[in-house]
C-alpha positions, -999 to 999 in steps of 0.1 A, spaced: -106 -307 -87 -104 -269 -76 -77 -250 -90 -61 -234 -66 -74 -193 -60 -38 -174 -74 -19 -153 -43 -31 -112 -47 5 -96 -53 15 -69 -30 21 -35 -40 48 -14 -32 42 18 -14 80 27 0 115 24 0 144 32 19 162 64 15 157 101 13 134 120 -5 120 156 -12 87 165 -6 65 189 -34 71 218 -8 111 211 -11 116 193 24 138 165 23 127 137 47 142 99 49 134 66 58 153 39 72 141 0 77 129 11 120 108 36 100 87 10 76 83 -12 100 70 15 128 48 19 96 37 -16 91 35 -21 130 12 9 133 -13 2 103 -51 -10 114 -68 -22 87 -96 -25 110 -105 13 127 -92 30 98 -84 7 60 -65 26 34 -76 27 4 -62 14 -33 -65 44 -50 -54 56 -87 -27 88 -88 -34 111 -58 -76 116 -60 -88 141 -42 -107 132 -11 -140 118 -26 -123 103 -54 -132 60 -54 -117 33 -37 -108 8 -61 -100 -19 -32 -87 -13 7 -59 -24 21 -61 -55 46 -23 -52 58 11 -37 52 46 -56 55 83 -48 47 96 -72 24 130 -72 8 140 -30 21 105 -16 4 70 -11 22 43 -34 7 2 -35 5 -11 -69 11 -47 -60 -6 -81 -71 7 -105 -63 -12 -101 -55 -49 -127 -42 -75 -121 -73 -107 -118 -40 -133 -91 -25 -109 -72 -56 -109 -78 -63 -146 -58 -20 -147 -31 -32 -130 
């Protein structure tokens, strides 16, 4: 009998609130902004890479985000493809 494949966990990206950028500018994200980000994400035309830290533009992608959603007041990524070694590290 086949075992069910475990669901890939979501990755929390952003919560509602006011944040200060490295330039010192305050930016506020509410539920509407989080939802707009999720609704506007298009993995087919501009897929987001899964990376470690804040990489340079040419650092490796360890996977790709398949979709974004708002769950429990947070913007979350649902990975589509993940390198096995990255999944083990996370």
